[in-house]
N, C-alpha and C positions, 0 to 999 in steps of 0.2 A: 646598445636595444635604443632606438628613437624612446624619445620623452612620452610620446600618445602612448604607444604600447607598454610604455611602463606604466604611466597611469591607468591604464585598463587593466594591468596584470590588478597592482595594486587593489582597484575598485573592486573586480571580483573576488580576489582573497579575502577581501575585509567583509563583502556582501555573506559570502561563505560563511565565515566567522559568527557574523552576525544571526545569520539562519541556524546554526548550528548553535549558538547559545539560547535561541528566545524556542526550541526544539524540545531543548534540554531540559529546560526550565518545565516547557510546559507539560513535558512528562513526568517531571517528578510531581505536579502538582496534581495530576492523573492519578497517580498513587496515593493521596493522602485520602482520597473517597473510595480505592477497593480495602485499602488498611481500616479504614474506619468500620467500614464495614464487616470484616472482619473482625474486628475488636466486638462490635456489639454486633453480632449477627442476629439476637432474635428480637432486639429493638427496632432495627432498622429493616425485618427481611418485609417485601412485598413484591410481586411482578413487576415493578413498574422501578424499583431499584437495581433487578436482576438486568433488567432488559439494559438500561443504564452501566453496572459495568460490563454487560459484554461491549455497549459503544465504546467505553474508556478502552478496555481492552485494544480492542479494533484499531482505537488511535494511537495506542502503544505500540502496538504490532508494527504499524503501518510506520512508523517515526523510526524503529529501531532497527525494521527491514532498510529503509532508505539513509539510514548511517551506516548500515553494512552495506550495503551497494555505495556508496560516497566514498568512504574509504577503500573498500578493494579495487572498485573499478578505476582506472586508467582512463581519465580525459574522458568519463562519462559513458565510456564502447565497451571496454570488455576488462575483465584482469589483466595484471601485468604480465604472466606468463602467457598470453597471450599476444603480445607484445615484440619485436627485434627492433634494434636500434640499428641503422644504418647512418653511417656520417654523417652521426648526430641530431635523425632524425626517429621518430617512433611510428612504425608500419604496423597497422594490426596483421596478423599473420591467418589467414582466410584459410589456408591450407589445413588447420585442427581442426577435426570435425569429430575430437572427442571432448571438445571443452563445454564438459556438459555442465559441470560445476555452477560459470556467468550461466550459460541460459536454466538452470537449475535459480539460484539466485533471483534472476529477472522475472522468472516464473512467480514466484514466492513473491515477490515484489510486487506484481501486477493481481495476485490474489488479494494481498492484504489490502491493496487502492480498492479492490472493487468490495472487500469484506467489509472496510470503513463507510463509503455511500450505499451498501447493503442494510448494512447497520442503522445509519441513518434515515432510511426509509422503513424498515422494522420499527422506530421509535414512533415517526407519525405515522404507520398501520396501526398500533397497539393504541396511541390515541385517540386515531379516529374510531379504532372501535369501540373504546369505551367509551368514549363520548356519544355515538349515536347507536351503540347496543345494549349495555352493560348500562348505562343510566350510572354511570359513578363508581358502579361495585368494580370494585380495584382486588380480586379476589379470583380471577381465571385464569385458564393454564398458559403460560409462556412457552410450551413445549415448542410450537410449530413457529411461533417467531424464533426460536434458537434455531430451528433447526434450519428454516429459510434465512437468516442471518449469514450462518457459518455454510449454507450447502449449494445456497444460488450461485455465489462466487465460484467454487469450485466447478460446477458444472461448464460455464463461460470461458472460465480459466484451463482446464484442460481443455475444452473446446478450440481456444485459441493455439495453446499448446502442440494441438496436435496438427492444424491448421499451420503451423510454424515448421515442424517438422517434415513434412510433408510438399507443403510448398515457397516456403521460405527460410530455408536451415540456413541462414548466413550471421557473421559475426556473433553476437550474443544475444541477438533478441532485442536490442536497444536503439535498433533503428527496424524501419521501415519501408520499405523497397514498392513494396505493394500496399499501398494504403489501406484497400479493403479487407485486409487480415484485422486488419487492428481497429476494426468495427466492430468484431466479435467481442470485445472487450469494451469501445467506446458506447454503446448503441445502449446496453443497458445502464449504462453508467446515467446517461442523456435522460434514458426513462428515467431512472430512480429519483433523479434529480427532479424533473418535473408533474412526477404526483405526487 
């Protein structure tokens, strides 16, 4: 192995370890407000804090599913069972049509990415509506925000999964040979960020 290739291999391995440690610390720190709210249930209850907890849960679930995907997927493309080794080189077996495990994990991963952005949007909408309509009264119902925060991503991810099944059912849905199909997920995220 050449020195340049060895350097890049070590660099990416160290970068991955750094990323993993930062995300693990971040997840542990997000558990603190969730547990403190559970311990002080009555004193900390208000709709704003409940929305914050949903946002924290979306961050935790996004990180957890990303960890799961990174550890279970080989080369970021598919599960180990989806690869075959020939002459020391790994090849993805495209003939496997029943690799629903990796497609399911990719779908769940996309859902939590979208849910994360959706919850950031819900926080912003709540603060906007609080300032514009309620004049600082924080006793409104948050049922609509919770339903939209978890429900909107589900609509787009199910639509994306149906398009993938019918038009681009290859690999583990981690690559996009038809880039327009991926816009079903990216456009709502861009709109959520811009709002």
